[in-house]
C-alpha positions as a printed Julia matrix, in Angstrom:
743×3 Matrix{Float64}:
   -1.66  -25.64   30.79
   -1.86  -25.44   34.58
   -1.59  -22.24   36.6
    1.84  -23.34   37.8
    3.08  -23.8    34.24
    1.65  -20.44   33.24
    3.34  -18.78   36.21
    6.64  -20.47   35.38
    6.42  -19.4    31.74
    5.64  -15.81   32.74
    8.53  -15.78   35.2
   10.89  -17.15   32.54
    9.73  -14.53   30.06
   10.19  -11.74   32.61
   13.63  -13.06   33.43
   14.58  -13.14   29.73
   13.34   -9.59   29.33
   15.34   -8.43   32.34
   18.43  -10.22   31.08
   18.07   -8.64   27.6
   17.66   -5.18   29.13
   20.66   -5.69   31.39
   22.71   -6.93   28.46
   21.76   -3.86   26.41
   22.74   -1.58   29.29
   26.07   -3.34   29.63
   26.68   -2.98   25.9
   25.89    0.72   26.1
   28.17    1.06   29.12
   31.02   -0.31   27.04
   30.37    2.5    24.56
   30.19    5.13   27.3
   33.22    7.03   26.06
   31.67    7.33   22.59
   28.41    8.58   24.12
   30.25   11.1    26.32
   32.33   12.33   23.39
   29.32   12.81   21.12
   27.34   14.53   23.89
   30.25   16.87   24.7
   30.88   17.79   21.07
   27.19   18.38   20.42
   26.82   20.53   23.53
   29.85   22.65   22.61
   28.63   23.14   19.05
   25.14   24.1    20.21
   26.59   26.51   22.78
   28.81   28.2    20.2
   25.94   28.44   17.75
   23.67   29.89   20.44
   26.17   32.55   21.48
   26.59   33.67   17.87
   22.86   34.2    17.36
   21.62   37.84   17.42
   19.39   38.92   20.3
   15.71   39.07   19.45
   13.22   41.23   21.38
    9.45   40.74   21.45
    6.77   43.37   22.01
    3.12   42.43   22.52
   -0.1    44.42   22.26
   -3.56   43.23   23.31
   -6.75   43.95   21.4
  -10.32   43.2    22.42
  -13.26   42.09   20.3
  -16.56   43.44   21.59
  -19.6    41.5    20.31
  -21.9    44.14   21.81
  -20.51   47.53   20.77
  -22.24   50.74   21.9
  -25.61   51.36   20.17
  -26.64   55.01   20.42
  -29.89   54.18   18.6
  -30.88   51.45   21.06
  -30.64   47.68   21.26
  -33.25   47.14   18.56
  -30.95   48.6    15.92
  -28.52   45.83   14.78
  -25.32   46.13   12.81
  -25.84   45.65    9.09
  -22.7    43.51    8.74
  -23.88   40.51   10.72
  -25.91   39.39   13.66
  -23.42   40.49   16.3
  -24.71   38.5    19.23
  -25.46   35.46   17.05
  -22.47   35.21   14.76
  -19.66   36.88   16.68
  -19.94   34.35   19.48
  -18.93   31.53   17.12
  -15.38   30.26   16.91
  -15.29   30.62   13.14
  -15.53   34.39   13.36
  -12.6    34.68   15.76
  -10.5    32.29   13.68
  -11.22   34.45   10.65
  -10.12   37.58   12.45
   -6.9    35.89   13.59
   -6.11   35.12    9.97
   -6.96   38.68    8.95
   -4.47   39.97   11.51
   -1.76   37.87    9.84
   -2.92   38.61    6.3
   -0.77   40.04    3.54
   -3.07   43.04    3.25
   -2.6    44.2     6.85
    1.16   43.55    6.7
    1.54   45.58    3.5
   -0.36   48.48    5.08
    2.05   48.44    8.05
    5.06   48.28    5.69
    3.81   51.28    3.71
    2.97   53.3     6.81
    6.41   52.76    8.42
    8.43   52.57    5.2
    9.93   49.24    6.18
   10.78   48.4     2.56
   13.52   51.03    2.83
   14.82   49.92    6.25
   17.98   47.82    5.75
   18.28   47.06    9.45
   14.73   45.66    9.6
   15.4    43.52    6.53
   18.53   42.06    8.14
   21.05   43.43    5.66
   24.62   43.1     6.89
   26.36   46.42    7.69
   28.99   45.87    5.01
   26.26   45.43    2.37
   24.13   48.44    3.27
   26.06   50.69    0.91
   24.63   48.84   -2.06
   21.23   48.24   -0.47
   18.15   48.92   -2.56
   14.58   49.11   -1.42
   12.7    45.85   -1.46
    9.25   45.16   -2.79
    6.39   45.83   -0.41
    5.14   42.26   -0.82
    8.56   40.82    0.07
    8.9    43.1     3.07
    5.38   42.17    4.2
    6.37   38.5     4.05
    9.34   39.28    6.35
    7.0    41.07    8.76
    4.55   38.16    8.78
    7.39   35.8     9.63
    8.11   37.83   12.8
    4.47   38.06   13.82
    2.56   35.76   16.16
   -1.16   36.04   16.96
   -2.39   34.12   20.02
   -5.93   34.19   21.45
   -6.18   34.49   25.22
   -8.0    31.4    26.47
  -11.6    31.85   27.66
  -11.72   35.5    26.63
  -12.27   37.82   23.65
   -8.7    39.09   23.83
   -5.98   38.54   21.25
   -2.26   38.96   21.91
   -0.22   40.24   18.95
    3.53   39.7    19.32
    6.2    41.19   17.01
    9.86   40.2    17.18
   12.79   42.3    16.04
   16.43   42.94   16.81
   15.58   46.45   17.97
   13.33   46.67   21.05
   11.94   50.07   20.01
   11.13   48.88   16.52
    9.44   45.77   17.96
    7.24   48.06   20.09
    6.46   50.3    17.1
    5.6    47.34   14.88
    3.19   45.83   17.41
    1.31   49.1    18.05
    1.2    50.02   14.37
   -0.1    46.61   13.38
   -2.95   46.86   15.92
   -3.83   50.39   14.77
   -3.81   49.41   11.07
   -6.02   46.39   11.73
   -8.53   48.45   13.74
   -8.65   51.12   11.03
   -9.11   48.57    8.27
  -11.78   46.79   10.31
  -13.74   50.05   10.65
  -13.26   50.9     6.97
  -14.43   47.43    6.05
  -17.52   47.81    8.22
  -18.29   51.22    6.72
  -17.75   50.0     3.18
  -20.03   47.08    3.93
  -22.63   49.45    5.32
  -22.47   51.68    2.24
  -22.74   48.69   -0.05
  -25.65   47.38    1.96
  -27.33   50.78    1.81
  -27.03   50.9    -1.97
  -28.38   47.38   -2.27
  -31.27   48.15    0.09
  -32.16   51.23   -1.99
  -32.33   49.12   -5.14
  -34.45   46.51   -3.4
  -36.75   49.19   -1.98
  -37.48   50.63   -5.42
  -38.07   47.16   -6.86
  -40.45   46.28   -4.02
  -42.35   49.53   -4.51
  -43.03   48.63   -8.14
  -44.01   45.09   -7.19
  -46.44   46.37   -4.54
  -48.18   48.66   -7.05
  -48.46   45.85   -9.59
  -49.94   43.51   -6.97
  -52.6    46.02   -5.91
  -53.62   46.71   -9.53
  -53.81   42.98  -10.3
  -56.05   42.44   -7.27
  -58.39   45.28   -8.32
  -58.62   44.01  -11.92
  -59.5    40.52  -10.7
  -62.32   41.84   -8.52
  -63.76   43.9   -11.36
  -63.5    41.06  -13.88
  -65.33   38.55  -11.69
  -67.82   41.02  -10.18
  -66.47   40.72   -6.66
  -67.05   44.37   -5.78
  -70.63   44.0    -4.41
  -70.78   40.49   -2.98
  -68.21   38.41   -1.18
  -67.12   34.86   -1.79
  -68.86   33.8     1.41
  -72.27   35.0     0.2
  -71.88   33.35   -3.18
  -70.66   30.15   -1.59
  -73.7    30.07    0.78
  -76.19   30.74   -2.05
  -74.79   28.0    -4.26
  -74.66   25.64   -1.29
  -78.36   26.17   -0.56
  -79.23   25.5    -4.21
  -77.22   22.32   -4.23
  -78.94   21.17   -1.02
  -82.45   21.82   -2.39
  -81.69   20.18   -5.72
  -80.23   17.15   -3.97
  -83.46   16.75   -1.96
  -85.6    17.1    -5.1
  -83.51   14.55   -6.95
  -83.86   12.14   -4.05
  -87.67   12.59   -3.94
  -88.02   12.18   -7.71
  -85.85    9.09   -7.64
  -88.03    7.58   -4.89
  -91.21    8.35   -6.91
  -89.67    6.86  -10.03
  -88.87    3.66   -8.25
  -92.45    3.41   -6.93
  -94.01    4.06  -10.35
  -91.66    1.59  -11.98
  -92.84   -1.03   -9.46
  -96.5    -0.27  -10.36
  -95.78   -0.56  -14.06
  -94.07   -3.89  -13.5
  -97.13   -5.22  -11.6
  -99.53   -3.94  -14.27
  -97.51   -5.57  -17.02
  -97.63   -8.92  -15.28
 -101.38   -8.55  -14.78
 -101.99   -7.49  -18.39
 -100.25  -10.61  -19.63
 -102.59  -12.94  -17.67
 -104.88  -15.29  -19.81
 -107.92  -15.0   -17.61
 -109.14  -11.48  -16.84
 -110.31  -12.74  -13.49
 -106.67  -13.43  -12.5
 -105.52   -9.82  -13.1
 -104.96   -9.04   -9.42
 -102.63   -5.97   -9.45
 -103.4    -3.61   -6.53
 -104.12   -0.67   -8.82
 -106.55   -2.82  -10.9
 -108.35   -4.01   -7.83
 -108.81   -0.39   -6.77
 -110.48    0.59  -10.13
 -114.28    0.78   -9.86
 -114.99    0.23  -13.59
 -112.83   -2.83  -13.64
 -114.54   -4.2   -10.57
 -117.97   -3.72  -12.2
 -116.8    -5.48  -15.37
 -115.25   -8.28  -13.35
 -118.6    -8.71  -11.49
 -120.57   -8.87  -14.75
 -118.11  -11.36  -16.2
 -118.32  -13.56  -13.16
 -122.17  -13.55  -13.25
 -122.3   -14.44  -16.96
 -119.84  -17.27  -16.46
 -122.07  -18.73  -13.72
 -125.1   -18.5   -15.98
 -123.2   -20.26  -18.74
 -122.12  -22.95  -16.43
 -125.76  -23.48  -15.42
 -127.06  -23.66  -19.01
 -124.4   -25.99  -20.41
 -126.08  -29.17  -19.09
 -129.38  -28.1   -20.51
 -128.42  -26.78  -23.95
 -124.91  -27.91  -24.65
 -122.17  -25.77  -26.06
 -123.6   -25.14  -29.54
 -127.12  -24.06  -28.72
 -128.28  -20.64  -29.74
 -128.66  -19.34  -26.2
 -125.19  -20.62  -25.36
 -123.63  -18.87  -28.32
 -125.3   -15.57  -27.44
 -124.11  -15.89  -23.82
 -120.55  -16.65  -24.93
 -120.57  -13.58  -27.18
 -121.52  -11.37  -24.26
 -118.77  -12.96  -22.11
 -116.2   -12.24  -24.84
 -117.29   -8.61  -25.07
 -116.89   -8.12  -21.31
 -113.42   -9.8   -21.32
 -112.38   -7.5   -24.15
 -113.6    -4.49  -22.21
 -111.61   -5.62  -19.15
 -108.42   -6.03  -21.13
 -108.96   -2.63  -22.77
 -109.36   -1.0   -19.37
 -106.22   -2.75  -18.07
 -104.23   -1.46  -21.02
 -105.48    2.04  -20.38
 -104.35    1.86  -16.74
 -100.96    0.44  -17.84
 -100.43    3.16  -20.42
 -101.3     5.82  -17.89
  -98.74    4.41  -15.43
  -96.07    4.16  -18.13
  -96.71    7.75  -19.18
  -96.36    8.85  -15.57
  -93.05    6.89  -15.3
  -91.63    8.61  -18.36
  -92.59   12.01  -16.97
  -90.91   11.25  -13.65
  -87.74   10.11  -15.4
  -87.56   13.33  -17.41
  -88.04   15.32  -14.25
  -85.23   13.38  -12.52
  -82.85   13.95  -15.44
  -83.59   17.67  -15.46
  -82.97   17.89  -11.7
  -79.68   16.01  -11.98
  -78.5    18.37  -14.73
  -79.41   21.4   -12.67
  -77.61   19.86   -9.67
  -74.44   19.31  -11.77
  -74.53   22.93  -12.94
  -74.82   24.08   -9.34
  -71.88   21.9    -8.28
  -69.72   23.19  -11.13
  -70.63   26.71  -10.17
  -69.53   25.94   -6.6
  -66.16   24.54   -7.79
  -65.65   27.59   -9.98
  -66.3    29.82   -6.98
  -63.69   27.87   -4.97
  -61.15   28.24   -7.79
  -61.79   31.95   -8.03
  -61.43   32.24   -4.27
  -58.04   30.44   -4.44
  -56.84   32.74   -7.21
  -58.08   35.73   -5.3
  -56.32   34.5    -2.13
  -53.04   34.14   -4.04
  -53.26   37.68   -5.35
  -54.2    38.93   -1.9
  -51.29   37.11   -0.18
  -48.85   38.36   -2.8
  -50.0    41.91   -2.14
  -49.71   41.44    1.64
  -46.25   39.77    1.47
  -44.92   42.44   -0.83
  -46.31   45.08    1.49
  -44.65   43.51    4.55
  -41.31   43.07    2.78
  -41.46   46.62    1.56
  -42.0    47.84    5.11
  -39.08   45.75    6.44
  -36.68   46.94    3.74
  -37.78   50.53    4.22
  -37.11   50.29    7.97
  -33.75   48.56    7.43
  -32.71   51.19    4.93
  -33.34   53.98    7.42
  -31.43   52.09   10.17
  -28.46   51.42    7.87
  -28.34   55.06    6.87
  -28.15   56.01   10.55
  -25.49   53.37   11.36
  -23.3    54.74    8.56
  -23.31   58.09   10.29
  -22.4    56.63   13.73
  -19.11   54.8    12.7
  -19.16   52.32   15.65
  -16.2    49.88   15.82
  -16.25   46.59   17.73
  -12.43   46.24   18.06
  -10.22   48.29   20.35
   -6.72   48.25   21.8
   -6.77   47.05   25.39
   -3.02   47.33   26.15
   -0.43   48.92   23.92
    2.96   47.27   23.52
    5.63   48.27   26.05
    9.33   48.64   25.36
   10.88   45.15   25.86
   13.9    45.06   28.15
   14.94   41.39   27.9
   15.65   39.42   24.74
   13.46   36.38   24.14
   15.99   34.62   21.93
   18.38   32.97   22.0
   17.55   31.05   25.2
   21.05   30.07   26.2
   20.34   27.72   29.15
   17.55   25.93   27.34
   19.57   25.56   24.14
   22.55   24.19   26.04
   20.29   21.76   27.9
   18.66   20.65   24.65
   22.08   20.34   23.06
   23.24   18.12   25.91
   20.09   16.0    25.71
   20.36   15.77   21.94
   24.03   14.86   22.22
   23.24   12.07   24.68
   20.5    10.75   22.41
   22.78   10.98   19.38
   25.53    9.22   21.32
   23.11    6.47   22.34
   22.02    6.14   18.74
   25.59    5.87   17.47
   26.45    3.44   20.26
   23.46    1.32   19.32
   24.55    1.4    15.67
   28.0     0.24   16.72
   26.48   -2.52   18.86
   24.11   -3.67   16.14
   26.84   -3.64   13.51
   28.88   -6.08   15.64
   28.14   -9.49   14.08
   30.49  -11.49   16.29
   29.63  -13.96   19.02
   28.87  -12.19   22.28
   26.58  -14.18   24.56
   24.4   -17.23   25.05
   21.55  -15.81   22.95
   23.82  -15.69   19.91
   24.34  -19.46   20.27
   20.77  -20.49   20.97
   18.94  -18.01   18.73
   21.32  -17.44   15.84
   23.28  -20.7    15.65
   20.28  -22.79   16.77
   22.58  -24.97   18.87
   23.06  -26.03   22.48
   25.03  -23.62   24.67
   27.46  -25.69   26.76
   28.92  -22.74   28.63
   31.4   -19.91   28.48
   35.06  -19.72   29.5
   36.32  -16.46   31.04
   39.3   -14.64   29.67
   42.65  -16.01   30.93
   45.22  -13.36   31.81
   48.97  -13.55   32.17
   48.83  -12.57   35.85
   45.7   -14.02   37.52
   42.96  -16.35   36.4
   40.33  -14.92   38.73
   39.85  -16.51   42.12
   36.81  -18.59   42.74
   35.83  -17.8    46.33
   32.96  -20.22   46.79
   34.67  -22.53   49.3
   36.28  -19.67   51.1
   33.05  -17.68   51.52
   31.11  -20.65   52.8
   33.54  -21.98   55.37
   36.05  -23.81   53.18
   39.75  -23.16   52.98
   41.09  -20.81   50.41
   43.64  -22.15   47.95
   46.44  -19.6    47.65
   47.45  -21.18   44.37
   44.5   -19.46   42.72
   46.06  -16.03   43.25
   49.37  -16.94   41.67
   50.21  -15.57   38.21
   49.22  -17.71   35.24
   52.35  -18.98   33.51
   50.7   -21.53   31.21
   47.16  -20.52   30.19
   46.5   -23.93   28.59
   46.92  -25.65   31.98
   45.07  -23.06   34.07
   42.44  -25.63   35.06
   45.23  -27.74   36.59
   47.34  -24.96   38.06
   44.44  -22.84   39.34
   41.63  -25.29   40.21
   39.67  -22.64   42.15
   39.68  -20.08   39.36
   36.69  -18.95   37.33
   38.14  -20.68   34.28
   38.36  -24.0    36.09
   34.83  -23.7    37.41
   33.54  -22.84   33.93
   35.22  -25.94   32.48
   33.72  -28.07   35.23
   30.29  -26.65   34.35
   30.84  -27.61   30.68
   31.9   -31.09   31.79
   28.69  -31.44   33.79
   26.58  -30.32   30.84
   28.24  -32.9    28.6
   27.77  -35.73   31.11
   24.08  -35.0    31.72
   23.19  -34.03   28.18
   22.89  -37.61   26.9
   23.05  -40.14   29.75
   21.76  -43.01   27.56
   24.23  -42.32   24.75
   27.25  -40.63   26.4
   29.85  -38.7    24.47
   32.84  -41.03   24.75
   34.73  -39.7    21.74
   34.6   -35.88   21.55
   36.02  -33.63   18.86
   36.84  -30.01   19.73
   36.75  -27.82   16.6
   36.56  -24.16   15.62
   35.72  -22.22   12.51
   38.99  -20.27   12.29
   42.43  -20.21   13.96
   43.14  -18.43   17.26
   39.7   -19.04   18.76
   41.01  -21.07   21.73
   40.19  -24.51   20.38
   43.35  -26.24   21.73
   43.1   -24.51   25.1
   39.46  -25.58   25.46
   40.28  -29.14   24.4
   43.06  -29.44   26.97
   40.97  -27.79   29.71
   38.05  -30.1    28.97
   40.32  -33.15   29.05
   41.78  -32.05   32.39
   38.33  -31.59   33.99
   37.25  -35.01   32.71
   40.41  -36.57   34.17
   39.83  -34.77   37.47
   36.46  -36.53   37.74
   38.28  -39.89   37.98
   37.84  -40.96   34.35
   40.61  -42.36   32.18
   41.06  -39.67   29.58
   43.34  -39.27   26.61
   43.71  -36.18   24.46
   44.55  -36.9    20.82
   46.23  -34.2    18.75
   44.71  -34.67   15.27
   45.84  -31.26   14.03
   48.23  -32.9    11.58
   49.28  -29.6    10.04
   50.09  -27.29   13.0
   50.11  -29.48   16.16
   50.46  -27.71   19.48
   49.25  -30.0    22.28
   52.7   -31.51   22.86
   54.11  -28.0    23.42
   51.61  -27.42   26.22
   52.9   -30.46   28.09
   56.48  -29.58   27.13
   57.35  -32.82   25.37
   58.99  -33.53   22.02
   57.86  -37.02   21.01
   59.43  -38.77   18.07
   56.28  -40.72   17.31
   52.59  -40.01   17.51
   49.24  -40.72   15.89
   50.69  -40.39   12.4
   53.28  -43.02   13.29
   50.53  -45.38   14.49
   48.43  -44.79   11.34
   51.35  -45.72    9.04
   52.33  -48.68   11.26
   55.67  -47.19   12.3
   54.77  -47.41   15.99
   52.25  -49.02   18.25
   49.63  -47.18   20.3
   51.47  -47.99   23.52
   54.69  -46.48   22.1
   52.96  -43.3    20.96
   50.91  -42.57   24.12
   52.58  -40.3    26.71
   51.8   -39.72   30.36
   51.22  -36.18   31.62
   51.67  -34.5    34.95
   47.9   -34.68   35.4
   46.51  -37.81   36.98
   44.29  -39.98   34.72
   45.23  -37.92   31.65
   47.41  -39.22   28.81
   48.45  -37.68   25.52
   48.59  -39.03   21.98
   50.63  -36.38   20.15
   50.61  -35.69   16.44
   53.95  -37.14   15.57
   55.66  -36.44   12.24
   53.59  -34.15   10.03
   52.34  -36.18    7.03
   51.84  -34.9     3.46
   48.28  -36.31    3.3
   46.49  -35.69    6.63
   42.92  -36.04    5.31
   43.63  -39.46    3.74
   45.14  -40.78    6.97
   42.17  -39.65    9.04
   39.75  -41.18    6.57
   41.5   -44.56    6.47
   40.49  -47.89    7.96
   43.56  -47.73   10.15
   42.16  -44.63   11.88
   38.89  -46.43   12.61
   40.86  -49.35   14.06
   42.82  -46.92   16.21
   39.57  -45.36   17.35
   38.31  -48.79   18.4
   41.49  -49.41   20.39
   41.16  -46.09   22.19
   37.54  -46.76   23.11
   38.59  -50.02   24.7
   41.27  -48.44   26.89
   39.84  -45.02   27.87
   36.6   -43.66   29.29
   36.79  -40.35   27.42
   38.74  -39.44   24.27
   39.19  -35.79   23.33
   40.34  -34.9    19.8
   41.98  -31.59   19.01
   41.43  -30.82   15.29
   42.47  -28.06   12.9
   39.95  -25.24   12.15
   37.03  -26.37   10.0
   37.17  -23.25    7.86
   40.84  -23.82    6.99
   41.01  -27.54    6.1
   38.67  -30.53    5.83
   40.3   -32.71    8.51
   37.61  -31.97   11.11
   34.88  -32.71    8.56
   36.48  -36.15    8.02
   36.83  -36.96   11.74
   33.46  -35.6    12.94
   31.1   -38.26   11.53
   33.27  -41.01   13.11
   32.96  -39.66   16.68
   30.19  -39.48   19.26
   30.01  -35.71   19.42
   31.56  -32.46   18.27
   32.05  -29.27   20.28
   32.42  -26.0    18.36
   34.57  -23.39   20.09
   33.81  -19.73   19.34
   35.69  -16.72   20.63
   33.79  -13.78   22.09
   34.02  -10.58   20.05
   36.01  -12.35   17.33
   34.1   -15.27   15.79
   31.58  -14.04   13.24
   28.16  -15.57   13.75
   27.62  -16.23   10.05
   30.98  -18.05    9.91
   30.11  -20.24   12.9
   26.66  -20.96   11.46
   28.22  -22.03    8.15
   30.62  -24.4     9.94
   27.77  -25.99   11.9
   25.81  -26.46    8.69
   28.8   -28.18    7.08
   29.19  -30.53   10.03
   25.48  -31.33   10.15
   25.39  -32.0     6.41
   27.92  -34.84    7.02
   25.76  -36.33    9.81
   28.1   -35.11   12.51
   26.52  -35.12   15.95
   26.83  -31.63   17.44
   27.16  -31.67   21.22
   27.03  -27.89   21.52
   28.91  -24.62   21.35
   31.36  -23.08   23.84
   31.91  -19.33   24.02
   35.58  -18.74   24.85
   37.6   -15.75   26.04
   34.66  -13.88   27.62
   35.51  -10.7    29.5
   33.37  -11.22   32.6
   33.67   -7.64   33.79
   33.06   -5.74   30.56
   30.63   -8.23   29.05
   28.6    -8.47   32.23
   28.63  -12.29   32.25
   29.57  -12.2    35.92
   26.02  -13.29   36.79
   26.46  -16.5    34.81
   28.23  -18.02   37.82
   26.22  -16.27   40.48
   24.72  -19.57   41.56
   28.15  -20.8    42.69
   29.59  -17.77   44.43
   31.49  -14.6    43.56
   34.55  -14.06   41.42
   37.25  -11.57   42.01
   38.45  -10.91   38.51
   40.68   -8.22   37.04
   40.91   -7.82   33.25
   44.44   -7.94   31.92
   46.29   -8.03   28.63
   45.54  -10.14   25.54
   44.87  -13.77   26.53
   47.12  -16.59   25.61
   44.26  -18.93   24.53
   45.69  -20.38   21.37
């Protein structure tokens, strides 16, 4: 959608809204007398009620809450009730005190002090009933007092305004001052009772803490004696055990290193001892042994000798056998010496392992001893902290007990009366001017509401929106109300330089011919507008045969049909108006003729069309009257002869207008409608019910009748505000007159 289309749509919507608002205002203006009557009655009733009300006086006293009351013992001594500077500054505290001021307890204390339960005047007992008056219950009287009480905090301050209302100004003053005094006294008593209760509780707590402190000190002493903590401290024991653990750790590390070295030696010796040739036993420790080196030298020498003698003697000679025996002895000696060295190393390894195990056990014992010392230190610390906490708490409670005892003796109150109530001189109720103004405003609103109810309950046709929105049909136009004196002059030509037709100001003698007799009137212009709408509505398929119908009698159907026919004839067209109301014909009376034959005569072949058609005083307009009233109108209109007649008329005339009986009364219009080009439904403003008109349109549409549109007849231009409908063409000078003669 373009910006131009959007602007046009917005303008149309604004125009519709303005039109709806203007229409509502006009509807309310029509109900102005109802609104004025309701407003006047309401104002009078409210005024009378106000003047009958008793005068009520109000007395107010002001009290002040002081979050920092005087402290004779110094700032360090706080109130036992609460933290004054911390809690009193909160809104919750003030809200609580406001509720206390209005509580049943305070009200009952005031009632008892003043004896209000015996005061018949305070309780509102009528003078004639005071002879039999009996005292009321204190609770009931306190409820009455609370109903006359109002507590209001002064904004941005610690002040509270207490207002009491009563018929007697002196009693109102007394009630306000007494209420403030009772509240202040009860507040002080409450504070003192709280202090006494706190003092008793503190005494109980002090005794309990004293016993707990003694038990804690004894438990600490018993723990020291049990674990021998009287001579040495945990620090000394912890240092001693730590040194032991350090030394043992070093010894274990050294022993472990030695064990690893010895184990390596043993491994080397075992590999050497397993060698086949003693000469290949090359372990470092064996090479360092002097005896083994001497034996290895002897063995090597003997083996060389044997190698030298083998070529000479052979292996089995006696010298060779003796030499081999000596070699075997030396090898055996070498192996024996190697085993001795190996056994010595293994023995040393076992000794080192035992030493390492013993050191590790001793180290574990030392570590467990250290953990036990830590545990004992924790237990000792718990006992020590418990003793210290109990001692501190005991000191705090002891100090608080002494302060509370002193505050009980001082009796300091934090609430005081700032201004006592004065004797009121002017009544606060009833407020006569305000009540009358509210009564007038309420009456106007009530009148508007009733007027709106009346408007909304009106289900008749009133304006164009009823046609387009409710009937869902085309609005052809409206016809102003026709009076018996003037039709309303149309001044368009006169205002824009044309000549004024004096005929327009003449009295209307025949309302059905007002378009002819008063061509410059509003009625004539409205009919010309309807004619234009019909001509331009369907240029490709023009309405040549038009039926004018209505839902019920006396809605102006015949008048509209004649007026429409006249405007069509005035446009230069050949027009004939056919009276098909075969039950109560009236068109011939308008033209003041009494024909012997008519359409019924043509349909039964008793006359020809030329014999039945009559000329009128209006140029280009002829009339086909009803003729004799038949016993079977619907059958005649549904016959082939009627269709033939319709064909004849179409051949001779440019426009044919049919006046039919009401659709809601008989079925004649339902029979004719489908045979014609279009049907116009005439509704009468403020008379035709919308539901009735909608039902008629539905009946016509169900028979495939082509609906040209709806005309709203007999519209009061002045009262209905439809004057603007013709604003595009000029201004009307219209005066409403008696009941119209439309129909």
